[in-house]
N, C-alpha and C positions, 0 to 999 in steps of 0.2 A: 318257455322261451329258449331259443338256441343259445349256446354259450357264446360270449363275446370273444372274437378272435383278437387277442391282445397284440398280435403281430401287425394288425392293420391299423392300430391306434396311432394317431398322429399327435405328437406332443410338441408343444411350443418350447423352444429353448429357454431354460430357466435363467433368469437374470440373477446375477450374483450381487448386484448393488455395489456399494463401496467396499473395497478391501479393508481389512483391519488396519493395516499400516496407513492407509489413506485417512481413515477416521481419526487415528491417533495424531497424525501430523496436522489434520484440519483443526482440531481443538487446541493443540499446543500453539499453532500459528494464530488462531483466533484470540487466545488469551494474551499472547505477546503483542499483537497488533492493537488490541484494546488498551493495554497498558502503555504502549508507545503513543497512542493518540492522546491519552490523558496527560502523561508526563511531558510530551512534546508541546501540548497546548500551554502547560504551565511555564515551560522554558520560553516559549514564544511571547508570553505575556510580559516578560521582563524587558524585552526589546522587540516590539511589534513592527519592525521595519526590515525590508529586504533590499539588498544591494546587488550590484554586479561588478565583479572585479576582485581585486585582492583585499581591499580594505573598505570598511564602512563603519560609520558611527553617527552619533546624533548631529555632528557638525558637517556631515557630507550629505549630498542629495540622495534620497531613497528612490529605489525603483518602484516600491510599493509599500504603503503604510496600512496597517491593519488595525481597525478600531476595536481592540479586544482587551484593553486595560487602561488604567489611568495614565500610563506612560505614553499613550497616543495623544498627539496634539497637546503636549504638556505646556506648562505655564511660561516657559522661556528660560532665559539665562541672565545671570548677572553680568557685570562688566567683563568683556573678553580681554584676555591677555594678548597684546599685539606684538608680533616679532618683526615683520617687515611688510612692505607693500606687496611683495610677491606672495608671501604666505601670511596673510593678515591675522588669522585666528590659529592660535596654538593651544589654547585651553579655555575652558569656560565652566562656570559653576551653575548647576541647576537651581532653579527657583521653586522646585516642587519636591515632594516626597516620593522618590522613585520606588516602584514595586520591583524588588530584586531578591525576593526570598525563593530562589529556585535551585539551591544546591541539592536538595533532596530529589527534585525533579530531574536534574541532570544525571544523578546517580541511578535513579530508577530507569530512566530512558536508556542509559548505557547497558544496564544489566538485562533488561527485557530485549534489547537489540541483539545481544548475544544468544538469547534463547531463540529468537527468530532465525538467526543465522544457522544455528545448529539444527533446528527443525527443517529449514529450507534445504540444507545440505543433505540431510537424511532423506527428504522427499525426492530430491533430484536423483540421488543414487538409486533409491528403490524404484523410481519411475523408469530409469534407464535399464536396470537389471530385469525388471518384470515386463518391459515393453509397453508400459502404461503411457509413456510420453509419446511414442510414435503411433500407438494404436488409438489413444483416446484424446490426446491434447493438441497435437500438431494440426493446425487447420489445413484442410485440403485446398488446392488452388481454386477450385470452383466455389468454395465457401467464402473466399475472400472478396468475391465480387459484391459490389454495393447492393445489387438487386437481391442476391441470395441472403445477405444480412438483413435487408429490409423485410423480405418475405418471412424470414424466421421470426423477426421481432413482431410483425403484424399477426402472425399465427399465434404467438404467445399472448398477445394482448387482446385477441379476438374474444368476444363474449361467448361463453360456452365452449371454449377450447379444451381439448383433452388435457388433463393434468400431466405434467412431466413426470415420468417414472424416475425415482432416485437412482443415481449412478449412471455409468456409461451404458450405451453409447450417447454421446453428447451431440447437441445441435451445433449449427454454425456459430451462433453467438456465444454459446458456452465454450466452445473450443477456443475462439479468439480471445475471450475474456480470461479464461483460466490460463492459457498459455502466455498471454501478455502480462498478467499479474505475476505469475510464478517465475517467468524467465526474462522479463524486461523491467517491470515497475519495481518489484522488490529488490532485485540486484542493484538497480540504479539507486534506490534509497539507501542501500547498505554502503555502496562505494562512496557516495556523496557524503554520507554520515562520517565515514572514515576520513574524508578530506577535511572535515572540520576539527579533527582531533590534533591538538598541538604535538602530542607525542608521535603520532603517525607521520605528520607532515615534516617534523624535524628530522626523522630518519629517512623518509621517502618523500621529498618535496614534489615529485611528479604527481603524486596522488591528488594534490590540490591544483597543481599547474595544468593538468589535462583539462580541467573545467574552466580555466581562466582565473583561478583564484579561489580562496576559501569562501569568500562571500558569494561568488557565483555558485559554488557547490551547495551552500546553504539555501540559496533560492531554488535550485533544482531539487534539492532534498524536500523542500516544502511542497512544491507542486507535485512531485511524485507521490507524496503522502496524500495530497488532495485527490489525486486519481484513485488511490487505494481506498479512500473514504467513499468516493462516489461508487466504486465497484462494490463495496460492502453494502451500501444502500440499495443498489440495484439487485444484488444477490439476495438480500432479505426480502425485497419486494416480490421477486419472482418465486422465491420459496413459499411466501405466503399465498400467492395465487395458485400454486400447485398443491397446497395442503401443507401448512407449516408443521403441523404435528407429525405427519408422515415423513416429511423430509428430515425433521429433527431425530425421529427414531432411526431412520436409515443411517444417519451420520453418527449416531450414538451406539446403538445396539446392533445395527446392521439388519433390522427387520425390513 
């Protein structure tokens, strides 16, 4: 047989998968988000009511009540202390045993939040320096069209669709989801979390004021984390459809 002319061989460009710094940031962020979800749920159980504005408590109307602990729809109050007709209720005593053992949850939530902030800052800096954010994350204008997003979703859900190869280049949905979470949802959760800190708002009142009050920031903080949980669920779903083991190896060892 004649020798193969190696100069005529056509080779497909090799995919590099996820960069090592992306893999490290991914798992640090995953650990911190999981801890934040658990500790945040514990904190929310002590007062499962959301408000809008500067103040909110059991004696004021709630924007949303969450049935997640015995503090929801409690047994009521004893005789209220009346101050005047204009401000009829100034205090009241609960007639039930409140669930309020959340000091450890708040401390854990605070510590894991700083881990997420440090990881996110490192990810943003590395993304900018390596060109990852502009090359792989920022959605193109054509990818923001509803039809483009729908076609991408339909292709991923189609039976027998080709599995998604780990790492960039990303599709339209991936770009929008990753960019939205990394540069919109997570920063929003962080700044609204700071707006609930008495130490921060005492020194910088505008941090809470820009959201309309600490209770408004708490409500936005809750819904931003709901979006993050929904993203995580969708992320795991599509990873499973494209081969969970392969995706896990790619994000762990880079294979």
